[in-house]
SEVO-120360 format. One record per residue (C-alpha): residue number from 1; x, y, z. Coordinates in steps of 0.2 Angstrom, whole numbers, plus 5000, padded with zeros to 4 digits. Each point is the difference from the previous one (the first is absolute). Example, Ala and Ser with C-alpha at 12.3 -4.5 7.8 and 13.67 -1.06 7.14 Angstrom:
2
+------+------+-------+------+
| resi | east | north |   up |
+------+------+-------+------+
|    1 | 5062 |  4978 | 5039 |
|    2 | 5006 |  5017 | 4997 |
+------+------+-------+------+
//
This chain:
215
+------+------+-------+------+
| resi | east | north |   up |
+------+------+-------+------+
|    1 | 5000 |  5000 | 5000 |
|    2 | 5007 |  5017 | 4995 |
|    3 | 5001 |  5014 | 5013 |
|    4 | 5003 |  5018 | 4997 |
|    5 | 5013 |  5003 | 4986 |
|    6 | 5017 |  5003 | 5006 |
|    7 | 5008 |  5011 | 4987 |
|    8 | 5017 |  4998 | 5008 |
|    9 | 5000 |  4981 | 4998 |
|   10 | 5011 |  4994 | 4985 |
|   11 | 4995 |  4982 | 4996 |
|   12 | 5011 |  5001 | 4984 |
|   13 | 5017 |  5007 | 5003 |
|   14 | 5009 |  5012 | 4989 |
|   15 | 5014 |  4995 | 4989 |
|   16 | 4992 |  4987 | 4990 |
|   17 | 5003 |  4998 | 4982 |
|   18 | 4983 |  5006 | 4992 |
|   19 | 5001 |  5012 | 4986 |
|   20 | 4998 |  5018 | 5004 |
|   21 | 4982 |  5004 | 5002 |
|   22 | 4994 |  4982 | 5000 |
|   23 | 4982 |  4999 | 5002 |
|   24 | 5001 |  4983 | 5008 |
|   25 | 5012 |  5006 | 5013 |
|   26 | 4989 |  5014 | 5005 |
|   27 | 4985 |  4989 | 5001 |
|   28 | 5009 |  4988 | 5012 |
|   29 | 5007 |  5014 | 5011 |
|   30 | 4982 |  5007 | 5002 |
|   31 | 4993 |  4983 | 5003 |
|   32 | 5011 |  4996 | 5014 |
|   33 | 4998 |  5017 | 5008 |
|   34 | 4981 |  4996 | 5001 |
|   35 | 5003 |  4982 | 5005 |
|   36 | 5013 |  5003 | 5014 |
|   37 | 5013 |  4989 | 5007 |
|   38 | 4989 |  4986 | 5005 |
|   39 | 4999 |  4994 | 4982 |
|   40 | 5006 |  4985 | 4991 |
|   41 | 5003 |  5001 | 4981 |
|   42 | 5000 |  4987 | 4987 |
|   43 | 5007 |  5007 | 4984 |
|   44 | 5000 |  4992 | 4982 |
|   45 | 5015 |  4999 | 4989 |
|   46 | 5000 |  5016 | 4990 |
|   47 | 5006 |  5018 | 5000 |
|   48 | 4997 |  5003 | 5019 |
|   49 | 5009 |  4984 | 5005 |
|   50 | 5015 |  5003 | 4988 |
|   51 | 5003 |  5018 | 5006 |
|   52 | 4997 |  4997 | 5019 |
|   53 | 5009 |  4983 | 5003 |
|   54 | 5016 |  4998 | 4990 |
|   55 | 5011 |  4988 | 5010 |
|   56 | 5006 |  5004 | 5013 |
|   57 | 4990 |  5016 | 5002 |
|   58 | 4982 |  5002 | 5005 |
|   59 | 4990 |  5017 | 5001 |
|   60 | 4986 |  4993 | 5010 |
|   61 | 4997 |  5005 | 5018 |
|   62 | 4986 |  4988 | 5003 |
|   63 | 5000 |  4980 | 4998 |
|   64 | 5001 |  4996 | 4982 |
|   65 | 4998 |  4984 | 4989 |
|   66 | 5005 |  4999 | 4982 |
|   67 | 4987 |  4989 | 4991 |
|   68 | 5000 |  4994 | 4982 |
|   69 | 4992 |  5010 | 4986 |
|   70 | 4984 |  4989 | 5001 |
|   71 | 4997 |  4996 | 5018 |
|   72 | 5000 |  5017 | 5011 |
|   73 | 4982 |  4998 | 5005 |
|   74 | 5003 |  4982 | 5005 |
|   75 | 5015 |  5004 | 5010 |
|   76 | 4991 |  5015 | 5009 |
|   77 | 4985 |  4988 | 5003 |
|   78 | 5012 |  4987 | 5008 |
|   79 | 5008 |  5014 | 5011 |
|   80 | 4983 |  5005 | 5006 |
|   81 | 4994 |  4982 | 5003 |
|   82 | 5016 |  4996 | 5010 |
|   83 | 4998 |  5016 | 5011 |
|   84 | 4982 |  4995 | 5004 |
|   85 | 5005 |  4982 | 5004 |
|   86 | 5013 |  5007 | 5012 |
|   87 | 4988 |  5012 | 5007 |
|   88 | 5010 |  5015 | 4995 |
|   89 | 4990 |  5008 | 4986 |
|   90 | 4992 |  5013 | 5010 |
|   91 | 5009 |  5017 | 4997 |
|   92 | 5010 |  4994 | 4986 |
|   93 | 4997 |  5006 | 4982 |
|   94 | 5004 |  4988 | 4986 |
|   95 | 5003 |  5008 | 4983 |
|   96 | 5003 |  4993 | 4983 |
|   97 | 5008 |  5011 | 4988 |
|   98 | 5002 |  4996 | 4981 |
|   99 | 5001 |  5009 | 4984 |
|  100 | 4987 |  4999 | 4986 |
|  101 | 5009 |  4985 | 4991 |
|  102 | 5001 |  4990 | 5016 |
|  103 | 4981 |  5004 | 5004 |
|  104 | 4990 |  5003 | 4984 |
|  105 | 5010 |  4986 | 4990 |
|  106 | 5011 |  4987 | 5009 |
|  107 | 4992 |  5001 | 5018 |
|  108 | 4982 |  5002 | 4996 |
|  109 | 4995 |  4983 | 5005 |
|  110 | 5009 |  5001 | 5017 |
|  111 | 4992 |  5017 | 5003 |
|  112 | 4983 |  4993 | 4996 |
|  113 | 5002 |  4985 | 5012 |
|  114 | 5006 |  5012 | 5014 |
|  115 | 4985 |  5011 | 4998 |
|  116 | 4988 |  4986 | 4999 |
|  117 | 5006 |  4991 | 5016 |
|  118 | 4998 |  5016 | 5010 |
|  119 | 5018 |  5003 | 5006 |
|  120 | 5003 |  5015 | 5011 |
|  121 | 5013 |  5007 | 4988 |
|  122 | 5001 |  5017 | 4991 |
|  123 | 5006 |  4997 | 4982 |
|  124 | 5007 |  5015 | 4991 |
|  125 | 5004 |  5000 | 4981 |
|  126 | 5012 |  5014 | 4995 |
|  127 | 4995 |  5003 | 4982 |
|  128 | 5014 |  5007 | 4989 |
|  129 | 4990 |  4992 | 4985 |
|  130 | 5014 |  4989 | 4993 |
|  131 | 5014 |  4988 | 5005 |
|  132 | 5011 |  5014 | 5003 |
|  133 | 5014 |  4991 | 5009 |
|  134 | 5004 |  4988 | 4986 |
|  135 | 4999 |  5013 | 4986 |
|  136 | 4983 |  5008 | 4998 |
|  137 | 4990 |  4985 | 4993 |
|  138 | 4981 |  5002 | 4999 |
|  139 | 4989 |  4992 | 5013 |
|  140 | 4982 |  4998 | 5002 |
|  141 | 5000 |  5017 | 5009 |
|  142 | 5008 |  5009 | 4985 |
|  143 | 4988 |  5014 | 4993 |
|  144 | 4993 |  4998 | 4983 |
|  145 | 5012 |  5009 | 4987 |
|  146 | 5015 |  5000 | 5012 |
|  147 | 5017 |  4996 | 4992 |
|  148 | 5010 |  4987 | 5008 |
|  149 | 5015 |  4989 | 4995 |
|  150 | 4987 |  4986 | 4996 |
|  151 | 4987 |  5011 | 4993 |
|  152 | 5009 |  5014 | 4991 |
|  153 | 4991 |  5014 | 4992 |
|  154 | 5004 |  5004 | 4982 |
|  155 | 4994 |  4999 | 4982 |
|  156 | 4993 |  4983 | 5001 |
|  157 | 4993 |  5000 | 5018 |
|  158 | 4992 |  5012 | 5012 |
|  159 | 5009 |  4992 | 5015 |
|  160 | 4991 |  4990 | 5013 |
|  161 | 4984 |  4994 | 4991 |
|  162 | 4990 |  4993 | 5015 |
|  163 | 4992 |  5010 | 5014 |
|  164 | 5006 |  5002 | 5018 |
|  165 | 4994 |  4986 | 5011 |
|  166 | 4989 |  5007 | 5015 |
|  167 | 5008 |  4991 | 5014 |
|  168 | 4992 |  5010 | 5014 |
|  169 | 4983 |  4995 | 4992 |
|  170 | 5005 |  4981 | 5000 |
|  171 | 5005 |  5002 | 5018 |
|  172 | 4983 |  5008 | 5004 |
|  173 | 4991 |  4985 | 4992 |
|  174 | 5007 |  4989 | 5014 |
|  175 | 4988 |  5010 | 5012 |
|  176 | 5014 |  5005 | 5011 |
|  177 | 4998 |  5014 | 5013 |
|  178 | 5012 |  5013 | 4993 |
|  179 | 5006 |  5005 | 4982 |
|  180 | 5008 |  5016 | 4995 |
|  181 | 5010 |  5009 | 4987 |
|  182 | 5013 |  5013 | 5003 |
|  183 | 5015 |  5009 | 4993 |
|  184 | 5017 |  5006 | 5006 |
|  185 | 4995 |  5017 | 4993 |
|  186 | 4988 |  5002 | 5016 |
|  187 | 5011 |  4993 | 5014 |
|  188 | 4988 |  5005 | 5014 |
|  189 | 4985 |  4991 | 4991 |
|  190 | 5011 |  4984 | 4998 |
|  191 | 5005 |  5000 | 5018 |
|  192 | 4982 |  5003 | 5006 |
|  193 | 4994 |  4985 | 4990 |
|  194 | 5014 |  4989 | 5006 |
|  195 | 4996 |  5005 | 5018 |
|  196 | 4981 |  4997 | 4998 |
|  197 | 5003 |  4983 | 4991 |
|  198 | 5010 |  4994 | 5015 |
|  199 | 4986 |  5004 | 5012 |
|  200 | 4989 |  4987 | 4991 |
|  201 | 5001 |  4981 | 5003 |
|  202 | 5001 |  4989 | 4985 |
|  203 | 5008 |  5002 | 4983 |
|  204 | 5003 |  5017 | 4993 |
|  205 | 5007 |  5006 | 4983 |
|  206 | 5007 |  5017 | 4994 |
|  207 | 5006 |  5004 | 4983 |
|  208 | 5013 |  5014 | 5000 |
|  209 | 5005 |  5009 | 4984 |
|  210 | 5019 |  5001 | 5001 |
|  211 | 5008 |  5007 | 4984 |
|  212 | 5016 |  4994 | 4994 |
|  213 | 5013 |  5014 | 4996 |
|  214 | 5010 |  4990 | 4986 |
|  215 | 4984 |  4991 | 4994 |
+------+------+-------+------+
//
């Protein structure tokens, strides 16, 4: 359960290797300020994992688990279930953080299972609208007409030729108690939504637009 937001708390340390102005880094910093120190994070392979945990360094000031691309929701669900079995879940926030590739594409089945089973987990999708870490390849969250390395725009193609997948609506279709969308462009709104989500028992989902500077 989230308490009053502590703006002095830095759950993500400075000095990590994100690009200057990285939307995902800003999102994670704000999320952890809202969540506070009593938080455990499961994080998918992707941009955030790569720039925060290059061996032997780690930028996380909260307990952190690196999951696979496809199973972040399952790992977070396991953490939550384990804490409950030990009688230690009360007062501990379990947050899953993954990008749009690890959520809208590779991890959608795992996410659906976690939501359907009703785990007390907040799942946050940071949406930079492509597989940015591996070279700006299109994902199911890439907007129509966008140019990526696998959907290049030019004389023979408009670029991405499918519509952006509405993952928040898919999450809402599981009849969970809380779904929201946010953007790093409105930091207080994002923190308020995270804080509110953590007061609610059961599965929660927030989709955060987090633009990629190189992409």
